[in-house]
N, C-alpha and C positions, 0 to 999 in steps of 0.2 A: 353502719358500714357501707350499705348500698349507696348512700348519698356521697360518701367519700370516693367510691369507685367512679361515680359519674363525674366528679370533679377531676379525678386523675385522668380520665379519658379525654378531657378537654385539652390537656397539655399535649404538645407535640414532642415526640422523642427524637433525639439526634440519630440520624441514620448512620450506622457504623459501616464503613467500607469492609470491615472484617466480615460482616453478615452478608455482604454482596458477593460471596464466593461462588464458584461454579455450581456447587450443589446447594440448593435452597435449604435454609435451616428448617427443621421440622416445627410445626405449629406447637405453641406452648399448650400443655394439657390444661383442661378446665380444672379449677381448684375444687376439691371435694366440697360437697354441699354442707358437710358437717364441720368444716374448718371454722374455728372461732377466731375473732379478731382480738389482738392484745390491746386494742385501743378502748379506753374508757371515755366517758363523756367529756372529761376535761381535755384529754388529748385530741378528741374529735374536734372540739371547739378550737384548739390550738392550730390544727391543720387547716380548718376552715378559715381562721383568721389569717394564716399564712397565705392561703390562696387569694384571699381578698386583697392583702397587701400587694401581691404580685400584680393582680389586675389593676390596681390603682396606681401602679408605677413605683412602688416601694419594693423592688425586687430583693434588695439586700435584707430587709426585715423579714420578708416572706421566706427567703432562703433559710435564714437562721431558725425560724419557727418550724419549718418543715424538717430540716436536718435534725433539730433537737428531738422532734417526735420520732423520726426514723431511728435515732440512737436508742431511745427509750423502748421502742417496740421491736427493734430488729426486723422491721418490715421492709423487704426488698423494693416494694412498690414506692414506698416513701423515699428510700435512698435514691432510686432512679429519678423520682420527681425532683428531689433536691439538686441532683446533677443537671437535670434539664433546665431548671430555673437559672442556675448559675451560667450555663452555656448560653441560654437565651439573652441573658444580660451581659454576655461577653466578658465574664469574669472567670478566666482560666484557672487562677489559683483557687478560687472558691469551688469550682467544679472538681479540681484535683482533690481538695480536702474532703469533699463529699464522697467521691469515688473511693478514696483510701479508707475512709471510715466504713463505708459499705463492705469493702473487702476484709477489713479487720473484724467487723461484727459477724460477717457470714463468709468464712474462708472458702466455702465450696461454691460461692456464687460466680458462675462463669461470666455472666453479663457484666459484673463489676470489673473483671479483667479487661473485657473488651472496651469498656468506657475508659479505663485507666490508660490503655494503649493509645487510644485516639487522643486523649487529653494531653498525655505526655509528648506525643509527636507534635501536637499543635503548639505546645510550649517549647518545642525544640530540645527536649530533654531526651536525647536519642538513646543514651546508654540505659536509662531507666526504662524507656519504652522497650528496649531489647529484653530486659528482664521480665517485663509484663508479657511480652510475646511468648517467651519460653514457658512461663507459668500457664498462660492461656492454652497453649498446645497440650501441655500435660493434663490439663483439666478436661479436654475434649475426649469423647469416646473415639476409639480407633477408626470407626467408620466415617468420622467427620474430619479427621486430621488432614487428609490429602486436599480436600476442598479448601480448608482454611489456609494451608501452606501455599496453594496456588494464588490466593488473594494477597499475599504478603507484599509483593512489589508495588501493588496499587496502594496499599496502606502506607508504605514508607515513601511513596513518590513525593510527598511534600517536603522531605528532608533536603535542604539545599546542598549539603556536601554528600555527593553520591558515594564516595569511597567510604566515608564513615558509616553511611547507611548500610552498605554492603558488608562491611566488617561486622557491624552490629547484628545484622540478620544471620550471617553465617555462624556467629557465636551463639545466637539464640536457638538456632536449628541444630546445634551440636548433637543432641540426643536423637532426633528423628533422622539425621543423616546416617546414623548407624543401624537403623531399623529397616529390615528388608521390605516391609510394607510401605514405607514412606521415603526411602532413600532416593529413588528416581525422581520423585516430585520435589523433594527438598533440594537436591542438586540442581534441578532445573531452575528453581527459584533463585538459588545462589548464583547460577550462571547468568540469569536475566539481569540481576542487580549488578554483577561484575561487568556485564556488557554495557549497561547504562552508565557505569562509572568510568568507562573507557579502559577497563582492565582486560584487554583482549585475551592474554595468555591464561589468566585465571578463569575467564568465561569458557574458553576452550577446554580447560582441564575439568571444569564442572560438568560440561556436556559429556565428556568421556567417562567421568565417574558415574554419572547418572545412567548412561547407557550400559555400563558394565554391571551396575546394580540390578538393572532389569532391561534386557535387550528388547523386550516386547513393548516397553512403555513409550508412548508417542512423545512425551514432553522433552526428553533429552534430544530426540531427533529433530523436533521442531526448533529447538534452540540451536542445534548444529546447522540447520538450514539457514538460520538468521546470521550465523557466523561464517558460512561457507565462502562468501565473497571476500571477506577480510582475511580469512585464514584457510585458503584452499588446501594447502599441503596437509593440514591437520584434519580438516573436516571431510574432504572428498573421499578418502579411503573408508572412513567410518560410515558415511552415507551410502556409498556404493555397496558395501558389504551388507548393511541393514536392508537395503532394497531388494536383496536376493530372497529375503523371507517375505511372508505375507504381512502387509502393513495396511493401515487405514487408507481408504480411498483418497481422502483429503491430503494425507501425508505424501502419497505417491504423486499426486497431482502437484503438490508443492515442490517436490524434487524435480519433476519434469519442467516446471516453470523456471526453477533455478538453472537447469541445464540450458533452457532456451535463452535465458538471460546471459549465459556464458557463451552463446553462439555454438552450443554443442547439440545441433539439431538431430543428428543420427541417434545418439543415446537417448535423447528426449523422446524421439519417436518410438523407440523400443519400450521405454517406460509407459508411454501412453497406450501402446498396443496391449501391454500386460494389464494396465488399468482397465481397459475396455473388456478384456477377457475375464478378469477377476470380479469386476463390478459392472456388469452390463446395464444395470439400471441407474448408474451414476451419471447423470446428464452432463455435468461439467467436463467429465473426461472426454466425451465425444466432441464437445465444442472445441476444447483446446487442441485436440488431435486434428480435427478438421481444419482449424485456422492455421496450424503449423504446416499441414500438408499443402494447403493453398499457398502459403508463403514460399514453400520449397518448389512449387510448380507442379505438384502431383494433383491436378485438378479432378481427375476421375475419382481417386480415393477420397479426396477432400469432400467431394459432393456426397459420397456414401456416408461419411462420418457426420456431416452436418445435417443430412436428412434424418439420421437416427436421433440427433440432438433435438431436432424440431419435433419428432414424434414424442420424445420424453418430456420436453419442456412445455409443449402447447397446453396440456391440461392443468399446468400449475399456475395458479392465479397470482402468486406473490410477486411484487414488483421486481425483485432481484432476478428471478427466473424469466420474467417477461422481458427485461432488458437484455438478457443473454439470448433469448429467443429472437429478439430483433437483430442482434449481431449475426446470428446464424442465417437468418433470412436475407439480410443485406449482402452477406458474403456469397450465398447461393445465387442471388441476383447478379452479383458482379461476375461470377464464373459463367453464368448463362449468357450474360452480355458479351463476355470475351469470346464466346463461341458463336456469336451472332444470333442467339436464340432470344430475340427481343420480347416476344410474347411471354415466354417462360419467365424471363427476368421481371416483367411487369407483374406476373402472377405472384412471384415471390414477394415483391415489394408491397403488393396489395394485402398480404397477410401480416405485415409488420404491425405489432400492437400499437394502439393509439397513443400510449404513454411513452413511446420510443423517443429518443433524442430527435427533435424536429430538424436540427441543423444537419445531423449526419444523414437522416433520411432524405432531406431535400437535396443534399449533395449527390447521393446515389441516383435519385430521380433525374437530376440535371445531367449527370454523366450519361445516363441511358438515353435521354432525349438528344443529347449532343451527338452521340454516336449514330443516331438515326437521321442526323442533319436538321433536327428541330431546335436550332440554337436559340431562336427568339423565345420559344416556350421554356427552354432550359434556364435562360437568364431570368425570366419572369418567376419561375419556381423559386430561385434563390432570392430574388428581390422581395418576395412575399413572405419570407420567413419572419415569424413574430418572435421578438425577444422581450424579456422581462427584466433584464439587469445588464450591467456593464460587461460582465464576463461573456454573456451570450452575444451581446452586440459586437464584441471583439471577434468572437468565433465566426459570426456571420460575415464580418468584413473579410476575414482571412479566407473563408471558403469562396466568397465572391471574387476576391482578388486572384486566387489560384485559378479559378475557372476562366477569368478574363485573360490571365497570362497564357494559359494553355490554348486559348482560342484566338491568340494574336491581337487581343484588344488591350495592349499593354498601357497605352495612354489613359484609357478609362480606369484601369487598375491603379495607376499612379494617382489619379484624382481621387479615387475612392479611399485609398489608404491614407493619403495625405490629409484628407478631411477628418478621418477617424483619429489620426495621430494628433491633430490639433485639439481634439476633444479629450484625448487621453495621452498626454505627452510622456507619461512615465511607462507606457506599455512597451516592454521589450519585444513582445510578439509582433506588434505592429511595426516597430522599427526594423525588425529582422525581415518582415515581409516587404517593407518599402525598399530595403537594400536589394532584395531579389528583383524587384520591379525595376529599380534604377539600373541594375546590371543589364537587364533586357533592353533598356532604352540606351545602353552604352553611355550612361552618365556615371562613369567610373569614379570620379572624384567624390560625387555625392554618396555613392555606394560605400566607398571606403570610409568616409566621414561617419556614416551611420554605423558601420561595423565596429569602428574603433570606439565609438561612444558606447556601444553595447559591451565591448571588452572592458571599458573603464567602469561601467556600472555593475557589470556582472562578470568578473574575471574568471569565474568557474564555467562559463558558457563555452563549451568546446566548439559548438557549431559556428560561432562568430569567427573564431580563429581559423577554422577550416574553410568557411565561406570565402574569406579574403585570400587565404593562401591558395585555394583552388582557382579563384578568379585570376590571380596573378599568373599561376602556372598555365592556365588555359589560354591566356593572352601571351604566353611565352615572354614574360617580362619580370624583372626583379626576382629571378628564380631562387637565389639563395635566401632572400627574405621570405619568399613563399614557402620554402622548405622549413624554415624556422617556425613560421606560423602553424603549419600543418603538424610539425613535431610537437608543438605546444598543445594543439588540439588532441593529438594522439595520447599525450601524457594525461590529459583530463579524461579521455574516454578511450582506453586502449583496445576495447573490444569492438569498436564501431567500424563496421566494414566499409562504410562510405568514406570515413576519414582515411582508412587504409588505402582505399581507391585513390584518394587525393595524393597520398604519399607516393603511390606507384606512378601516378600521372606526372608529378613534378620530377620524379626520378627519371622518367622517360624523357621529359623535356630537357633534362640536364645531360642527356646522351648516355645514361647508364642503363642500357636496354636489358641486359641479363638480370640485373637486380630489380628493375621495374617489372619484368615478367614474373618473377617469384612473388613479389608483393601483390600484384594484381591477381595472380592465380589463387593466392590465399584469400584475398578479399572476395573473389567470385565464388569460391567454395563455401565461404562463410555465409554469403548472401547472394544467391543468383539474382542479378538485377540487370535491366536493359542498359543502363548507363555504364555500369562496370563492364558489361559485355562489350560495349563500344570501345572502351579504352583497351581492354585486354586483346580484343581482336586487332586493333590497330598496331599494338606492339608486336603481336605475332606476325602480322602482315609485313611490317617493316623488317622484321628479322628473317623473312623468307619462308615462314611456316604458314603458307597461305591456305592450305586445306584446313588446318586447325583454326585459323582465323575465320574462315567461312563457317565452320561448324559453330563457333562461339557466337558469331553475328546472327546466324539463323536461330540459335537458342534465344538470343536477346529479342529478336522479333516475336518469338512465341510468348515471351514474358510480357512485352509491352511494345506492340507494333508501331505505336505513334510517338515513341520516345524521341524527343527532338535531337538530343545528342547522337543517338544511334542513327537516325535518319540522315543527319548531316554528315556523319562519318562514312556511311555507305555511299552517299552521293559524291563525296570528295574522292573516294577510291573507285568510283564508277563500278560498284559491286552490285550485281544483279542476283537477288536471292533465288 
C-alpha cells in the first residue's frame, strides 16, 4: 500500500477553482494508522500496470485499469487518480465517467462533486453543472458554505452564455438564498452574475435583497457600489443609508471614491473625515483624504492628512504601500513647491522609495527645478529617464513633451513626439499629444487631421471631440460645429468639468452670456481650476460683474499662477491682481 501511495503522489491533481474560495479549505486529516487497504496483490499489480501504461503514453489503457480498481475497492484516491489521468489526456467524457462513478460509489464524497462541477462546465453542460453545484453546497458544512458561494462566479466564468450561467446559478442557490446565514452572500453572487450578463435590473434587485437579508454584510454593498454608476436612482439611497452605520474601512473608502468619481467632493470629504475618525490606523483613508483636499485647494489640511499617511505607510515594506507612500511624498513636495518652499520640497522628494515610478518622480523633480530657473537641469532629468518597454517609452515622451510645451520649446516638442509616433504609429496617446503641440504651433489643419483620426479610431474618446470643439470655440470659428463636437464629448463623459468648461466657453462665444455663466459656474464648482477660472472671470467681467470676476481670477492665480490661458486673459483685460 505504501508503494501505491508513492505512485499516487507522483500524479498532479486538477486545481479546482471551487477550492480557491476566500476561505482556504482545511487540510485533510491524516488517515488512521490502523486503516487497512481493500487492495490485494492482484489489484495492486493492476494499479501499478495502469500507472506504467500512463507513463508510457497509453493513457486510455491506464485509465481503464485504474478506474476498474477504484470501482472494486471504492477507494477515493483511486477514483481521483482515474479522473486526473483522463483530464491530463484531455478526455473530458472519460473524466466525467470516472467522476460519476466516484459519486455513485461514495455518495458522501464532497471532492467528487467538485470534480463533477468542473468537468461539466468544461464540457459546457451548464444545467447539469448547476445540479452538481446545488449538491455540493448541501454537502458542505455550514461554516464553509459562504466561502464556496463567493467563488461561484469565478467557477462559472468559462460559460459563454452569461445569462444561462446566471439563471443556472440562481436556480442552484435556491435553498441557500432562503437561509439567513447564507442569503446575503448568495444574493451577492447572483447579483454579480446578473451584472456580468448585462441584466442590470436583476443585479440591482439582488443587491437590495442581499442587503435586506443582512444589512451588516459587506457583499451586497460592494455589489451596490459596482452598480451605482449605472443605476444611481436605485443604489444611491441604499448606499447613503448604509453609510450612516458602522461599515468596514475599505467599504467606506470605496464609497468615498465613488462620490469622487461622481464629482461629489463635499459628501466625499465627509465620508473620508468619518473614515479617519473611525479607523485612525487605516493608512489609505488618510491618503485619499489628503489628495482630495489638495485637489480642492485646501492645501493646509491636505498637508496634515498626507503627513499622517506618511507616518503610517513608512514602516510598511510591501510594494503596494510603498507606491502609495511615494504618491503622498510627491504630493507633499508639490504643495511645498507651490508655496516656494523649495528646500522642503526637495526633502520630500528625497524620501520617495527607490521602487517608485521613475517617470512620475522625474516629472516632479523637473517641475521643481524649473520653478527655480534651473531649466537645463530639469530637461536633463527628464532625458535621463530609463525605460524598459514601449509603454514606458511612450510615457517618457509624453512627460518630456508636456514640459517642453509649458516651457515655450514647442518646436522641440513637435520633433520629439513626431519621432516617437513614427516608431509607434498606432499610439492614440502620442497622436493626442501631437495634436496639442500642433495647436501651439498654430498648425490647425494638422491638429484637426490628428484629432479626427483619433475620433475615427476611438469614437468613445471624449477628449478628442472636446479638444477640437474647444479649439474652434477658442478661435471663434465654426461655432455651431464646435458646439456639436463638445456636445458629443459631454455625451461620452457627462461628469467631466473640463468638457463642461468647453461648453460654457462656446456658449459665451455664441453670445449667450447668461447661459454660459451658469455652465461655467457649475464647472468651476465641480473642479476649481485656473483655466476654468479664466473663462468664468471673463464672462463675469463682460457682464459687468467685475468684482466677482476679480475674485475668481485671484482664486485662479492661487490654483496655478503660471496657467497660460489665465495669464493671457488677465493681460488682455489689463487686470492687475
